[in-house]
Structure formats: C-alpha cells, structure tokens
N, C-alpha and C positions, 0 to 999 in steps of 0.2 A: 150530416148530410146523406140521404140515400143513394147508394151507388147504382147506377142503371146496370140492369142484368146482362146486357151485351158488354159492357165495360167489365164487369166482373168475371164473365166468361172468357174475354180476352186475355186478362190477367192470368186466368188459370191455364189458358193455352200457352201462354209464355212460361210458366212454371213447368208444364208438361214437357215443353221444347227442352228446357234445361234438364229435367229428370231423365229423359231419354238419352240425352247426350251423356250424361253422368254414368247412367247405366252400362252404356256399351263403350265408354271411353277407352279402356284398356284393350278393346278388339280392334281399334283402328291402327293403320301404320302411322309412322312418323310424320308422313306428308300424305294429304288426302286429295282427292279429286274435288275441284270447286268451281270449275267453269267449263261450260260445253259450248262448242261452236254452233253455227247455224245450222249444221246437219246433224247436231246432237251427240257429237264426239268430244270427247274430253281435251282440253287444251290449256288447262290452267290448274295449279296445285297450290296448297297452303299448308302451314303446319297445322298438326292435329289439333292443338288447343284452338286456333281460330277457326279451323274447319268445322269443329264441334259447337262452338259457343258463339260464333260471330252472328249467326241468324237470330237467335234469342235477344241477343244485345241490340241488334238493329230493330227488332221487334218492339222491344221495350222502348228504345228512343223514339220511335215512330208514334207509338201509343201516347207518349207523353206530348209529343210536339202537336198531334192532332187533338188533344184534349186542351192544350193551353191556348194555341193561335186562336181558335174561334172567341174564346173568352175576351181577347184584346181586340176583337173586331168593333169598330164603330157601330156596326148593325148587328150586334149581337142578339138583339130581341128578335130579329128575323130569324137568326140561326136557331134560337130556342124553339121556333115554329115548326121545324123539321128535324129536330136533334135525334128523334127516335130512328129516322132513316139514316142519320149521319152516324149513330152509334152501331146500328146494324152493319153499315158498310166498315167500319173500323173492325168488328167482329170478323166479318168476312175477309178483310185484308190479312188480319193476323192469322187466321184459319189458313189463308193461302200461303203465307210465310211458313207457317208449320209444315204444311204439306210438301214445299219446296225443299224445307231441311230434311224431312223424312225421305225424300227421294235421294238427297245427297247422302244421308247417313246409310241408306241402304245400298246404294252404288258402292260406297266404301267398305261395307260389309262383304262384298262380293257378289252382289245380284246386279248383273248387267242387264241393261235395257236400252231402248231408245228414248233419250230423256224427251225428245220433242213429243213423242206420241202421249207421253204422261202428263206433260205440262200444258199442252194445248187445252184440254177440257177445263184445266184449272183457270187458266187465263180467260176463257170463255165465261165461266161463271163470276169471276171477279169483275169483268167488264160489263157484265150483265147487271151487276148490283150497281156500278158506277151509273148505268143508264137509269136504274131507278131512282138512285140518289139525285140525279140531275133533274128528273121530271118533276120532283117533290121540293126542290129547293127554292129558297126564296132569296131575294137581292141581299147580298153581302160581299165583303171584300176578301174573303178566305176560301170559300168552297164553290166550285162551279165553273162556268164559261165566263170569265173575267175579262171582258173587252171594254174599250171606252164606251161602247154604245150600249151593252147590257148594264153597265155600272151608272150610266147616265139616264136610263128610263126604264122604270119598273116593268111597264108592258113590254119592251123589247126584251128584258131579262125571261119574264114568264114564257113569252112566245119561243124565244131561242131554246130555252131549257126544255120546254115541252117536246119540241121536235128534235132536240138534240139528243135527248134521252132515248127516244125511239130510234133514231139512228144508232147510237151506241148499242143498244140492245140488238138489233139486227147485225152490227158488226160483231158482237159477242158470239151470236150463234154461227157466224161464218168462220170466226177465228177457232171456235170449237171444232170445225171439221178438219183442222190441222192434224188431228189424231190419224186422219186417214192419208195425208199427204205431209209427213214429217219434214221432208227435206226442204219443202218452201214455206214451213210455218212461220218461222220468224220474219222473212222479208215480207210475207203477206200481212203479219201482224203489224209491223212498222209501216206498211203502206196503209193500212186501215186506220192507224192513229193519226197519220199525217193527213189523210183524207178528212178525218173528223176535225181536225184543228183548223184546216183551211175551210172546210164547210161552215164552221161554227163562226169562225171570223167573218166569212162573207155574209151569211145568214143574218148575222145581227146587225151588220152595216145596212143591208137591205130593209130590213125591218125597221130600223132607226129612221131611215130616210122616208119610208112608207108612213111612219107614224107622224112625221113632221108636215107632211101634205094635208 
C-alpha cells in the first residue's frame, strides 16, 4: 500500500524531533522547564529524559490514533472522500508539536523569550487548517462537529461545517494576534474555542429544526 506523502512527512518530522533531542541531550540540565503559565512564565519542570522525549512520544501516539480511528468509523467511505485534507491536517499537527518541542528545547538551552509570543501564530496556523478540514469534511463519526443533529442529517452536517470552518478560520486569524498581546493570549484562545463549541452546537440545532419544516 502506498503511503500518503503527508503521513510520510509526519513520520519524518517525528524522527527529526527524536534526533534533535538526542543531539542536544547532554547539554540539558537534569530537570528541564516543561510548562508555562498564561503569562508565558515557567511554572513546571520534569526530568531531562521526559522533557526531551515526551513530545516525540506523544506525536507518535497521536499519529497512530489518528490513522486507526477513522478506519474503524462506520462511515469510513465518507472519510475517504476528504482523506487528503485529513492527512494534511495530521502533518500540520505533527509540525505544530515539533515547533512546540523546539521552543521547549531552545528555552532549556538558555534562550529565554516570551513563550506566548512565539506560540500564538503557531496556534493560529493550526486552527486555520482545522477550519479548512471542517469545510471539506463529510458526515462521519470520528472527525468534525459531531452533534446529535449533524450526525442525524447530512445536510445539517454540510451546512454546519461550511459555516463552522469559516468561523474557525476567522478565529485562527484573531488568535494569531496574540503575538502582540501575549499576556491575554491563552484566555482569549480558550474563550474563542468555547465560543466555537457553543456556536456549532446551537447552529446545528437551528439548521436541523429548519430542515424539518
């Protein structure tokens, strides 16, 4: 079976993450910074081994899960219809995790910076591609806005995801502005995600009732 180029690239990124960690392993302290608060200040540490290799491990597990779960979906044929968008999203997600990993390693090598300023545009890019994925998804049980109403009616699914994808992309652009407002970046991002969840739930219910009339 031929491997999709985005999946191949994702695997290579995970290996790159491991190689970078191995290459600089001896330069890290016994305990490394691993968590930052909403203001971008360090507030958590872990052992050097896990600090260097946890993110590649998480990336690998996520890749495996994201490849297996859709294949078990009762509507797998629909997933096949937008799998290239899904595989592209997987690549963007793995690249995002690699970027976060590099920021963490860089910090622990002595390069201090405001983490929120650097992470905001990365979240923006990730969320923008989620928006693209939503716009192009077909009804299924694994990927997308899965409410009782989108799963009950294909038209409701399509309309909810078309608008939801656009809303998510607008939110992604706004989240990227966190580079200019690092102290409020995380609260704003959480608010944006919460708004999207509530909006999607309510809009799918509205469209479902409209379609019934």
